[in-house]
C-alpha distance (Angstrom), angle and dihedral (degrees) to the residues before:
residue distance angle dihedral
Q1 . . .
V2 3.78 . .
Q3 3.79 132.1 .
L4 3.78 120.2 -150.2
V5 3.82 130.7 -156.5
E6 3.83 120.8 -174.1
S7 3.76 125.4 -156.7
G8 3.80 140.3 164.5
G9 3.79 101.3 71.3
G10 3.79 122.1 134.1
L11 3.78 148.0 128.7
V12 3.78 116.3 -60.3
Q13 3.76 138.5 159.8
A14 3.79 125.7 -107.4
G15 3.79 110.3 -79.7
D16 3.79 94.5 28.2
S17 3.79 126.9 117.1
L18 3.77 134.7 -125.6
R19 3.77 133.5 -178.1
L20 3.79 118.0 -147.4
S21 3.78 121.0 -158.3
C22 3.76 130.1 -159.8
A23 3.79 117.1 -164.7
A24 3.78 117.0 -160.0
S25 3.76 130.4 -158.6
G26 3.74 123.4 -143.1
R27 3.77 137.5 61.1
T28 3.77 97.0 -101.3
F29 3.82 99.5 62.0
S30 3.78 91.9 120.2
S31 3.80 90.7 62.8
Y32 3.81 94.3 58.7
G33 3.74 128.6 89.4
M34 3.80 108.2 -134.1
G35 3.77 132.6 -150.7
W36 3.79 143.1 -178.5
F37 3.76 122.2 -139.3
R38 3.80 133.3 175.4
Q39 3.77 138.6 -156.9
A40 3.77 123.0 -159.8
P41 3.82 121.4 -160.9
G42 3.78 110.8 -76.2
K43 3.81 93.3 6.7
E44 3.79 136.1 99.1
R45 3.76 121.5 -101.9
E46 3.82 110.0 -90.5
F47 3.76 136.8 -163.8
V48 3.80 117.2 -103.4
A49 3.79 108.7 169.7
A50 3.81 143.1 -23.4
I51 3.74 138.1 -162.2
S52 3.77 128.2 -164.3
R53 3.78 125.0 -128.0
G54 3.76 105.9 -81.0
G55 3.81 90.1 26.4
G56 3.81 94.5 -106.3
S57 3.79 95.1 126.4
R58 3.78 129.0 43.8
G59 3.78 134.0 176.8
Y60 3.76 135.1 -170.0
A61 3.78 140.4 -167.4
D62 3.78 111.7 -109.2
S63 3.80 89.9 -118.4
V64 3.85 92.3 63.8
K65 3.78 102.4 29.9
G66 3.78 110.7 127.7
R67 3.80 92.7 16.2
F68 3.82 105.0 58.8
T69 3.76 128.6 52.8
I70 3.78 126.8 -166.1
S71 3.77 121.0 -155.6
R72 3.78 140.2 161.3
D73 3.76 138.5 -148.1
D74 3.76 108.5 -159.9
A75 3.79 92.2 -173.3
K76 3.80 87.7 62.7
N77 3.79 96.5 36.1
T78 3.80 87.6 -126.0
V79 3.79 137.1 130.4
Y80 3.80 121.4 -162.2
L81 3.76 137.5 -157.1
Q82 3.80 114.0 -159.1
M83 3.76 108.5 -161.9
N84 3.80 119.4 -166.9
S85 3.80 132.7 176.0
L86 3.77 90.4 21.9
K87 3.80 118.3 -158.5
P88 3.81 130.6 -158.8
E89 3.80 88.4 -109.8
D90 3.80 88.7 63.6
T91 3.78 88.7 69.6
A92 3.80 107.8 121.5
V93 3.75 146.0 105.9
Y94 3.81 106.9 -80.0
Y95 3.77 120.9 -146.9
C96 3.76 131.1 -171.0
A97 3.76 119.9 -147.9
A98 3.81 138.4 -171.9
R99 3.75 127.6 -139.1
A100 3.78 116.8 -156.4
P101 3.81 119.6 -130.0
A102 3.77 116.2 -78.1
T103 3.76 93.0 11.4
A104 3.79 132.6 104.4
V105 3.80 95.4 -154.1
Y106 3.79 126.0 92.8
A107 3.78 98.2 -134.1
Y108 3.77 100.3 171.6
W109 3.79 125.7 58.6
G110 3.75 137.9 -179.5
Q111 3.80 125.6 -133.8
G112 3.80 94.2 -104.5
T113 3.79 135.9 -118.6
Q114 3.81 124.9 -123.1
V115 3.77 120.4 -119.9
T116 3.76 117.4 -172.2
V117 3.77 122.5 -177.0
S118 3.76 118.3 -167.5
S119 3.79 123.3 -156.0
């Protein structure tokens, strides 16, 4: 099992950058695929980005491609989401999640961190 804690959210202006961090507990972090999701008020939670164990494969939602970058540091048990050129529509609670090996389901979730982008 893994516990996840996000940080780095805040209030920024359109065009600014933020880096979210997600710290994971446990000794097997490197074996988990990791993802970032977000949920805006009144909307369903949506996929933002994912990175495979080892970091060799990454994927992004079309809405953030070219602006956001997901990365991981297994030595620090941390996954990051670098967000550049932020837009008001990026405003949401951002969650990180972990996917156990050989599964397609994100079984472990953090509590979320709020990102608000003003125009």
